[in-house]
C-alpha positions as CSV (number, residue, x, y, z in Angstrom):
1,X,79.7,98.9,88.1
2,X,79.7,95.1,87.9
3,X,79.1,93.2,91.1
4,X,82.2,91.1,90.3
5,X,84.4,94.2,91.0
6,X,82.7,95.3,94.2
7,X,84.3,94.4,97.5
8,X,81.9,94.5,100.4
9,X,84.4,93.8,103.2
10,X,87.3,91.7,104.1
11,X,85.1,89.8,106.6
12,X,83.3,87.8,103.9
13,X,86.6,86.4,102.6
14,X,87.9,85.1,105.9
15,X,87.8,81.4,106.8
16,X,85.1,80.6,109.3
17,X,86.3,80.2,112.9
18,X,84.7,77.4,114.7
19,X,84.5,76.8,118.4
20,X,86.8,74.2,119.9
21,X,85.0,70.9,120.1
22,X,83.9,69.8,123.5
23,X,84.4,66.0,124.0
24,X,81.2,64.1,124.3
25,X,80.2,62.6,127.6
26,X,80.9,63.6,131.2
27,X,83.8,65.9,131.9
28,X,85.5,63.7,134.5
29,X,88.8,65.0,136.0
30,X,91.3,63.8,138.5
31,X,92.3,66.2,141.3
32,X,95.3,67.4,139.4
33,X,93.2,67.7,136.2
34,X,90.7,70.0,138.1
35,X,93.6,72.3,139.1
36,X,94.9,72.2,135.5
37,X,91.5,73.2,134.0
38,X,90.9,76.0,136.5
39,X,94.5,77.4,136.0
40,X,94.1,77.3,132.2
41,X,90.7,79.2,132.4
42,X,92.2,81.8,134.8
43,X,95.3,82.3,132.6
44,X,93.2,82.8,129.5
45,X,91.0,85.4,131.3
46,X,94.1,87.4,132.2
47,X,95.4,87.1,128.6
48,X,92.1,88.3,127.2
49,X,92.1,91.3,129.6
50,X,95.7,92.3,128.4
51,X,95.3,91.6,124.7
52,X,94.9,94.6,122.3
53,X,95.2,93.0,118.9
54,X,91.7,92.2,117.6
55,X,92.8,89.0,115.8
56,X,94.7,87.6,118.7
57,X,91.9,88.6,121.1
58,X,89.4,86.7,119.0
59,X,91.5,83.5,119.2
60,X,92.1,84.0,123.0
61,X,88.3,84.5,123.6
62,X,87.6,81.2,121.7
63,X,90.1,79.4,123.9
64,X,88.7,81.1,127.0
65,X,85.2,79.9,126.2
66,X,86.4,76.4,125.8
67,X,88.3,76.3,129.1
68,X,85.6,78.2,131.1
69,X,83.1,75.6,129.9
70,X,85.4,72.8,130.8
71,X,86.0,74.3,134.3
72,X,82.3,74.8,134.9
73,X,81.4,71.2,133.8
74,X,84.3,69.4,135.5
75,X,83.3,66.5,137.7
76,X,85.9,65.4,140.2
77,X,86.0,61.6,140.0
78,X,86.3,59.6,143.2
79,X,89.8,58.3,143.9
80,X,90.1,54.8,142.4
81,X,90.6,51.9,144.8
82,X,93.0,50.1,142.5
83,X,91.2,46.8,142.6
84,X,90.3,47.0,138.8
85,X,91.2,49.4,136.0
86,X,89.1,52.6,136.3
87,X,89.3,56.3,135.8
88,X,92.1,57.7,137.9
89,X,94.2,54.5,137.9
90,X,97.8,53.8,137.0
91,X,97.9,50.6,135.0
92,X,100.9,48.5,134.3
93,X,100.2,46.3,131.3
94,X,101.9,44.2,128.7
95,X,100.6,45.4,125.4
96,X,101.7,43.3,122.4
97,X,104.7,42.1,124.4
98,X,105.9,45.5,125.6
99,X,105.4,46.6,129.2
100,X,103.8,50.1,129.7
101,X,102.6,52.1,132.6
102,X,99.6,54.2,131.7
103,X,97.5,56.7,133.7
104,X,93.8,56.9,132.8
105,X,92.7,60.5,133.1
106,X,90.2,63.1,131.8
107,X,90.1,64.3,128.2
108,X,91.8,67.7,129.0
109,X,94.7,66.2,131.0
110,X,95.5,63.5,128.5
111,X,99.0,63.4,127.0
112,X,99.6,60.1,125.1
113,X,103.3,60.9,124.7
114,X,103.6,60.8,128.5
115,X,101.4,57.7,128.8
116,X,98.4,59.7,130.1
117,X,95.4,58.4,128.2
118,X,91.9,59.9,128.2
119,X,89.3,57.5,129.7
120,X,87.5,57.8,126.3
121,X,90.5,56.5,124.3
122,X,90.0,53.1,122.8
123,X,92.9,51.5,124.7
124,X,91.7,52.9,128.0
125,X,88.1,51.8,127.3
126,X,89.3,48.3,126.5
127,X,91.2,48.1,129.9
128,X,88.5,49.6,132.2
129,X,87.1,47.0,134.4
130,X,90.0,44.6,134.0
131,X,91.8,43.2,137.1
132,X,95.5,42.2,137.5
133,X,96.5,39.0,135.8
134,X,93.6,39.4,133.3
135,X,94.1,39.3,129.6
136,X,92.0,41.4,127.2
137,X,91.3,41.2,123.5
138,X,92.1,44.5,121.7
139,X,92.1,45.7,118.2
140,X,90.9,42.3,116.9
141,X,93.8,40.5,118.6
142,X,93.0,38.0,121.3
143,X,95.0,38.4,124.5
144,X,96.7,41.6,123.2
145,X,96.7,43.2,126.7
146,X,97.8,41.6,129.9
147,X,97.0,43.6,133.0
148,X,100.0,43.3,135.4
149,X,99.2,45.9,138.2
150,X,96.6,48.5,139.0
151,X,96.9,51.3,141.5
152,X,95.4,54.8,142.1
153,X,97.4,57.6,140.5
154,X,99.5,59.1,143.2
155,X,98.6,62.6,143.9
């Protein structure tokens, strides 16, 4: 029988499943971010214990490994003093003429649609260290960002 007609197993025809990528650098979190990461890890542990479908279990275990790693490596950042833009700050800025209020948070608690940017995002990195009334060049445009106010994220 020709090798072309032989089927060893279904496993060799599956797409490879890769681990969820861990963002580079420190795993800084705010107090609410630490709670979020721990809750997510605990919820996935419960889901894994209850799951019976092997395919779904494989996906849940992958997610569980990610969130357990993030919970174990989480570093609670000190509360920002609000003197300058830093991790854990709420920044009000005029960006290209539009006023926005942005929270600078950890990678896992970021939600750009809700104006919660990861500290590793280019816009957040551009603003870190700036003080109120300071203008910042961004994306090749001089003075694209004007910092209006900085405060610690209420929490």
